[in-house]
C-alpha positions as CSV (number, residue, x, y, z in Angstrom):
1,M,90.0,87.7,-31.5
2,E,88.0,84.8,-32.4
3,S,87.6,81.7,-30.2
4,P,89.0,78.3,-31.2
5,I,86.5,75.7,-32.8
6,Q,86.0,73.0,-30.7
7,P,86.5,69.7,-31.6
8,V,84.0,67.3,-31.8
9,V,83.4,63.5,-32.7
10,R,82.0,63.1,-36.2
11,H,82.1,59.5,-36.8
12,I,82.2,56.3,-34.4
13,N,82.6,53.3,-35.9
14,V,82.9,49.7,-34.0
15,Y,84.3,46.4,-36.2
16,P,83.1,43.6,-34.5
17,V,85.3,41.1,-36.5
18,K,89.3,41.6,-36.4
19,S,89.7,43.2,-40.3
20,V,86.6,42.6,-41.3
21,G,84.4,45.6,-42.4
22,G,81.9,47.2,-39.7
23,Y,80.1,50.3,-39.5
24,R,78.8,53.6,-38.0
25,L,77.0,54.2,-34.8
26,D,75.6,57.4,-33.3
27,E,76.7,56.2,-29.9
28,V,78.5,53.5,-28.1
29,P,79.4,52.5,-24.6
30,V,83.1,52.3,-23.9
31,E,84.5,49.1,-22.2
32,P,87.8,49.1,-20.4
33,W,88.9,47.1,-23.4
34,G,87.0,49.4,-26.0
35,P,83.8,50.1,-27.5
36,A,81.1,47.5,-27.1
37,G,81.1,45.4,-29.6
38,D,84.3,45.9,-31.0
39,R,86.4,43.4,-32.4
40,R,85.3,40.5,-30.2
41,W,85.6,37.8,-33.5
42,M,88.8,37.1,-35.4
43,V,89.6,34.6,-38.3
44,V,92.2,32.1,-37.2
45,D,94.0,29.6,-40.1
46,A,94.6,26.2,-39.1
47,A,97.1,26.5,-36.7
48,G,95.2,29.4,-35.3
49,K,97.3,32.2,-35.7
50,A,95.2,35.2,-36.7
51,V,94.1,36.2,-40.7
52,T,93.9,39.8,-41.2
53,Q,93.4,42.1,-44.2
54,R,97.3,41.8,-44.4
55,E,97.1,38.1,-45.6
56,Q,93.8,38.4,-47.2
57,A,92.3,41.5,-48.5
58,R,89.0,40.0,-49.9
59,L,88.5,40.2,-45.9
60,A,88.2,44.2,-46.7
61,L,85.1,43.3,-48.8
62,A,82.8,41.1,-45.9
63,A,81.4,43.1,-43.6
64,A,80.3,41.9,-39.7
65,R,77.0,43.8,-37.7
66,A,76.9,43.2,-33.9
67,L,73.7,42.3,-32.7
68,P,72.1,43.0,-29.5
69,D,72.0,39.5,-27.9
70,G,76.2,39.3,-28.4
71,S,76.0,37.7,-31.8
72,V,77.2,38.6,-35.5
73,R,76.1,39.0,-38.4
74,L,78.3,38.4,-41.6
75,S,77.8,39.7,-45.2
76,A,79.6,39.3,-48.2
77,P,80.0,39.2,-52.2
78,G,78.7,35.9,-53.6
79,R,77.8,34.6,-49.8
80,Q,74.3,34.8,-48.1
81,D,74.4,36.3,-45.2
82,L,75.2,34.1,-41.5
83,T,74.2,35.2,-38.0
84,V,76.9,33.7,-35.8
85,A,75.6,33.1,-32.4
86,V,78.2,33.3,-29.5
87,P,79.5,30.9,-28.4
88,E,79.3,28.9,-24.8
89,P,82.4,30.1,-22.4
90,I,84.0,26.8,-22.5
91,G,86.7,25.2,-23.9
92,A,88.7,28.2,-24.6
93,S,91.8,26.8,-26.9
94,A,94.9,28.9,-27.4
95,V,95.2,31.5,-30.3
96,T,97.9,33.4,-31.9
97,L,98.3,37.2,-32.7
98,F,101.0,38.9,-32.9
99,G,103.4,36.5,-32.0
100,K,101.4,36.2,-28.1
101,K,98.7,33.6,-27.0
102,V,95.2,34.2,-26.5
103,E,92.5,32.1,-25.2
104,A,89.5,32.2,-27.1
105,I,86.4,30.0,-27.8
106,A,85.4,28.7,-31.3
107,A,82.3,29.6,-32.9
108,D,79.8,27.3,-35.1
109,E,81.3,25.2,-37.5
110,S,79.2,26.9,-40.4
111,A,80.9,29.9,-39.5
112,H,84.4,28.5,-39.9
113,Q,82.5,27.0,-43.1
114,W,81.6,30.6,-44.5
115,F,84.7,32.3,-43.8
116,S,86.6,29.1,-45.6
117,D,84.2,29.3,-48.9
118,Y,84.4,32.9,-48.9
119,L,88.0,32.7,-48.4
120,G,89.2,29.4,-50.1
121,V,91.7,28.5,-47.5
122,E,91.1,26.3,-44.4
123,V,90.0,29.2,-41.1
124,R,87.9,29.1,-38.4
125,L,86.4,32.2,-36.6
126,V,87.2,32.5,-32.9
127,H,85.3,34.6,-30.0
128,L,86.9,36.5,-26.8
129,D,84.7,35.4,-24.0
130,D,86.5,37.2,-21.5
131,P,88.2,40.6,-22.3
132,A,88.4,41.3,-18.6
133,T,91.2,39.1,-18.2
134,R,92.3,37.2,-21.6
135,R,94.7,40.0,-23.5
136,P,96.6,42.2,-21.3
137,I,97.7,45.5,-22.9
138,D,101.6,45.8,-23.8
139,P,102.8,46.8,-20.4
140,D,105.1,49.3,-21.3
141,F,102.1,51.5,-22.2
142,A,99.4,50.1,-19.8
143,L,98.6,50.3,-16.1
144,P,97.9,46.9,-14.1
145,G,95.4,44.8,-15.4
146,E,94.5,46.8,-18.4
147,T,93.2,44.6,-21.1
148,V,92.3,44.9,-25.0
149,S,90.3,43.1,-27.2
150,F,91.7,41.8,-30.7
151,A,92.3,45.2,-31.6
152,D,95.5,45.2,-33.3
153,G,97.0,46.5,-29.4
154,F,95.0,49.3,-27.9
155,P,91.3,49.7,-26.8
156,L,90.5,52.4,-29.4
157,L,91.7,54.0,-32.0
158,I,91.3,57.8,-33.0
159,A,92.1,60.2,-35.9
160,T,91.3,63.4,-37.2
161,T,89.8,64.6,-40.8
162,A,92.0,67.8,-40.3
163,S,95.6,65.1,-40.5
164,L,93.5,62.8,-43.0
165,E,93.4,66.0,-45.6
166,A,96.9,67.2,-44.9
167,L,97.9,63.6,-45.6
168,N,96.1,63.9,-49.1
169,S,97.8,67.3,-49.6
170,L,101.2,65.4,-49.4
171,I,100.2,62.3,-51.5
172,A,98.9,64.7,-54.5
173,Q,102.3,66.5,-54.0
174,G,104.2,63.2,-54.0
175,G,104.9,60.4,-56.7
176,H,101.5,59.0,-56.9
177,P,98.7,61.7,-56.6
178,H,96.3,59.0,-58.9
179,E,96.0,57.1,-55.4
180,G,94.6,60.1,-53.5
181,P,92.4,61.4,-51.8
182,L,92.4,58.3,-49.1
183,P,89.6,58.1,-47.9
184,M,89.3,57.5,-43.4
185,N,88.3,54.0,-43.7
186,R,91.6,53.3,-44.9
187,F,92.7,53.7,-41.3
188,R,89.8,51.8,-39.6
189,P,89.5,54.4,-36.6
190,N,86.7,53.7,-34.0
191,V,86.4,57.7,-33.1
192,V,87.0,60.0,-36.4
193,V,87.2,64.2,-34.5
194,D,86.4,67.2,-36.5
195,G,87.5,70.9,-35.5
196,T,91.1,70.2,-34.7
197,E,94.7,71.2,-36.7
198,A,96.3,68.9,-38.5
199,W,98.4,66.8,-36.6
200,A,97.1,68.6,-32.8
201,E,96.3,64.6,-31.6
202,D,100.3,64.4,-31.5
203,H,100.8,66.6,-28.5
204,W,97.6,64.9,-26.9
205,S,98.5,62.8,-23.6
206,R,94.9,62.6,-21.9
207,I,91.4,63.9,-23.4
208,A,87.8,63.4,-22.4
209,I,85.2,63.0,-25.1
210,G,81.6,63.2,-23.5
211,E,81.8,61.5,-20.1
212,V,84.6,59.3,-20.8
213,V,88.2,60.2,-20.0
214,F,90.9,58.3,-22.5
215,R,95.0,58.2,-22.0
216,V,96.8,59.2,-24.8
217,A,98.9,55.8,-25.0
218,K,100.9,55.8,-28.3
219,P,100.4,56.8,-32.3
220,C,99.4,54.2,-34.1
221,G,102.2,52.6,-36.4
222,R,100.3,52.0,-39.7
223,C,100.8,48.8,-41.9
224,V,99.9,47.3,-45.6
225,I,96.5,47.3,-44.6
226,T,96.2,50.8,-45.4
227,T,97.3,50.5,-48.6
228,T,94.1,48.1,-49.2
229,N,91.3,49.8,-51.3
230,Q,88.1,49.2,-49.1
231,T,85.5,48.7,-51.5
232,T,87.6,46.9,-53.9
233,A,90.3,45.0,-51.7
234,E,92.9,46.0,-54.5
235,R,96.1,47.6,-53.3
236,G,98.7,50.4,-53.8
237,R,101.4,52.0,-52.7
238,E,99.8,54.9,-50.4
239,P,99.6,55.9,-48.1
240,L,102.6,54.4,-46.8
241,R,104.9,55.7,-49.4
242,T,104.3,59.2,-48.3
243,L,103.6,58.6,-44.4
244,G,107.3,57.1,-44.6
245,R,108.6,60.9,-46.3
246,H,106.4,62.6,-43.3
247,R,105.4,60.7,-40.7
248,R,107.9,58.6,-39.7
249,F,108.1,57.9,-36.2
250,G,111.3,55.8,-35.2
251,T,111.0,52.7,-37.5
252,K,106.9,53.3,-37.5
253,L,105.1,55.1,-39.9
254,V,102.2,56.8,-37.7
255,F,98.9,58.1,-38.7
256,G,96.3,58.6,-35.3
257,Q,96.4,57.7,-31.7
258,N,96.0,54.4,-30.2
259,V,93.9,55.6,-26.0
260,V,93.0,53.2,-23.3
261,P,89.8,54.3,-21.9
262,E,90.5,55.7,-17.9
263,R,86.7,55.0,-17.1
264,T,84.1,53.6,-18.7
265,G,80.5,55.8,-20.2
266,V,78.6,56.1,-23.8
267,I,80.6,58.3,-26.4
268,R,78.1,59.8,-28.9
269,T,78.4,61.6,-32.6
270,G,78.6,65.2,-31.7
271,D,80.4,65.2,-28.4
272,P,83.1,67.7,-28.0
273,V,86.6,66.3,-27.6
274,R,88.4,68.3,-24.6
275,V,92.2,68.2,-24.6
276,L,93.1,67.8,-20.9
277,A,96.8,67.5,-21.1
């Protein structure tokens, strides 16, 4: 009898600015609140409310890369690249993310102008100066003291290639096959895993990747961002239409799993993924 295939990490992605394009890494340190450099910056409107691809699909066409000193380099069509330094950790003010207040530090005025000119509306760029204290994870799914960056709700998002293939097969059988197959970047995961059965992640509660152990907190409910082509910013109906038919968990349309690190360490492409429970 053949032994089962060992699941492994295929890709690691970080997204320095929330809802802006990210990039792949061969390895990344995992901090208590997420991968190093992931979603430490966020665009907000004039009232301090988070601006994401939900409101501004063109954020998909911009890109951000974290630099070793914590600064971020921005690029976008029609804009000159801009490097934004980490602001001094003074003068924090409240911004709003999913209805909750979070203290953050405003970036340099040049960053506000860069994003405002690109989007055509007045916005600002803010930095999460102290992820260890600023934003607790939903207590229904967290241990005391656990925090998260500007990610939607949890430190990391994991998805599997087998589940994407299964979803694309369902899309091909449905009413909008011309919209598929969809690439993994629609779902903006931090870690992409090869070598599992489709939807195997539904049954995980604890996993280890390399030297890091993660608690699987909850499935990831998906939003309109997944319908946004990340290279054109055009919206369609998939995958939400198909998820609604086949992957509805309560009121949520689910793809991928939100996880919380139980201890810090480095994860690498090619690391084995061990299901502990």
